[in-house]
C-alpha atoms as one frame of an Amber mdcrd trajectory, in Angstrom:
protein
 -68.683 -41.132  37.377 -67.513 -38.389  34.944 -63.793 -38.099  34.263 -61.875
 -34.803  34.147 -60.122 -35.749  30.933 -59.480 -38.800  28.834 -56.026 -39.303
  30.392 -56.853 -38.304  33.983 -56.656 -40.671  36.949 -58.976 -38.403  38.949
 -62.752 -38.714  39.229 -65.273 -36.314  40.681 -67.102 -37.876  43.604 -70.384
 -36.615  45.045 -68.760 -35.465  48.296 -66.391 -33.098  46.480 -63.179 -35.058
  46.829 -60.685 -36.058  44.175 -60.196 -39.787  43.944 -57.331 -41.753  42.500
 -56.919 -45.473  42.568 -54.719 -45.167  45.687 -55.929 -42.129  47.655 -58.715
 -39.671  48.317 -57.773 -35.996  48.370 -60.199 -33.443  49.892 -60.846 -30.519
  47.562 -61.389 -26.923  48.469 -62.736 -24.760  45.676 -62.149 -21.105  46.346
 -64.400 -18.864  44.351 -63.313 -15.270  44.225 -65.548 -12.375  43.342 -64.516
 -10.091  40.508 -63.588  -7.428  43.058 -61.404  -9.914  44.972 -59.648 -10.902
  41.722 -58.899  -7.249  41.052 -57.602  -6.752  44.586 -55.391  -9.856  44.340
 -54.057  -8.746  40.948 -52.936  -5.365  42.257 -51.532  -6.915  45.449 -49.466
  -9.332  43.339 -48.334  -6.410  41.183 -47.118  -4.545  44.284 -45.427  -7.661
  45.702 -43.591  -8.249  42.415 -42.441  -4.626  42.328 -41.140  -4.982  45.898
 -39.284  -8.180  44.974 -37.650  -6.518  41.942 -36.617  -3.450  43.944 -35.179
  -5.580  46.759 -33.192  -7.606  44.211 -31.972  -4.389  42.596 -30.789  -3.059
  45.963 -29.033  -6.337  46.677 -27.294  -6.247  43.278 -26.277  -2.608  43.733
 -24.831  -3.380  47.169 -22.787  -6.221  45.679 -21.595  -3.972  42.848 -20.538
  -1.308  45.327 -18.635  -3.941  47.296 -16.851  -5.103  44.156 -16.114  -1.515
  43.132 -14.355  -0.786  46.448 -11.948  -3.666  45.750 -10.711  -1.953  42.585
  -7.978   0.623  42.464  -8.626   4.169  43.578  -8.959   7.042  41.154 -11.438
   9.420  39.570 -13.224   6.694  37.575 -13.514   4.581  40.723 -15.021   7.414
  42.766 -17.400   8.372  39.964 -18.603   4.768  39.661 -19.151   4.561  43.436
 -21.072   7.851  43.425 -23.285   6.611  40.560 -23.959   3.346  42.428 -24.845
   5.285  45.561 -27.325   7.460  43.623 -28.920   4.335  42.134 -29.128   2.773
  45.609 -30.814   5.892  46.988 -33.332   5.946  44.118 -34.118   2.239  44.515
 -34.382   2.667  48.267 -36.826   5.563  47.852 -38.917   3.584  45.346 -38.960
   0.578  47.688 -40.098   2.748  50.602 -42.912   4.234  48.463 -43.973   0.808
  47.214 -44.030  -0.625  50.741 -46.223   2.318  51.791 -48.565   1.586  48.855
 -48.754  -2.058  49.905 -49.646  -1.042  53.442 -52.505   1.131  52.131 -53.720
  -1.632  49.805 -53.632  -4.245  52.581 -55.981  -2.085  54.678 -58.689  -2.507
  52.037 -61.284  -5.188  52.683 -62.080  -6.623  49.235 -65.122  -8.378  50.687
 -66.692  -5.135  51.930 -69.708  -3.937  49.965 -71.272  -0.530  50.574 -73.897
   1.580  48.854 -71.642   4.649  48.894 -68.273   4.848  47.199 -65.457   4.491
  49.728 -61.816   3.454  49.555 -61.848  -0.121  48.264 -65.000   0.273  46.161
 -65.255  -1.194  42.698 -67.078   1.437  40.656 -68.770   0.672  37.358 -69.490
   3.711  35.200 -70.531   4.136  31.598 -66.913   5.250  30.967 -65.221   2.234
  32.576 -64.537   0.300  35.760 -62.518   1.865  38.565 -61.028   0.300  41.689
 -60.716   3.061  44.295 -57.556   2.012  46.106 -54.139   3.324  45.098 -53.032
   4.746  41.780 -51.615   1.667  40.077 -52.952   2.259  36.593 -54.723  -0.037
  34.174 -55.085  -3.810  34.177 -57.154  -6.272  32.196 -58.894  -8.799  34.414
 -61.396 -11.309  33.040 -61.245  -9.441  29.705 -62.299  -6.160  31.316 -60.201
  -3.028  31.620 -59.857  -1.877  35.230 -58.259   1.359  36.413 -56.863   1.430
  39.960 -57.544   4.952  41.116 -56.407   6.770  44.240 -59.098   8.440  46.373
 -56.770  11.452  46.467 -56.836  11.798  42.665 -59.228  14.370  41.183 -61.583
  11.685  39.836 -61.320   9.677  43.051 -62.271  12.751  45.098 -65.192  13.480
  42.770 -66.521   9.914  43.122 -66.161   9.548  46.899 -69.481   9.101  48.739
 -71.547   8.865  45.532 -74.087   6.065  45.036 -75.421   4.073  42.095 -77.312
   6.454  39.807 -75.286   9.525  40.828 -73.064  11.411  38.399 -69.895  13.398
  38.785 -68.153  15.705  36.338 -64.425  16.125  35.834 -62.734  18.099  33.058
 -66.000  18.344  31.149 -66.597  14.576  31.269 -69.621  13.163  33.079 -69.335
   9.830  34.883 -72.602   8.006  35.576 -72.215   5.588  38.482 -73.850   2.353
  37.293 -72.770   0.173  40.186 -70.807   0.156  43.435 -69.298  -2.950  45.017
């Protein structure tokens, strides 16, 4: 039986289980498509942003509570007003990010269509685009991906196109080489 490494206690068995000298552990290998990896990356990005914003709101609430314990005066009221503005900004950002997550979660990363729709992974001669929400660039499996909103000018131009079609935006042609 082949070993995983020179120091490993695990062996690969024909029935796809990990084996040690004392137990057998069933293995489940989950293979994700490239499109699913992209989807998961952007979902994790959104979840991390939500976590950071929630922590920020928590910290600002604590700071405001500590500020109210201090003595009154102009500096005190100015500090409270600044904290309140920061809380409102963080709250607004959190609300927007939660809305983005809701939109992203409606996408079925396993759906494949011939036409470009929300959730499509579009390969062009200019790059790879994930038509979902505008979350910018990411490198996944050594490839640059751009998460693009269907409401963006390029997203609108690409909607409903098929492999082999072209669209033009700002004098730049985009040849659709593949749609997933």
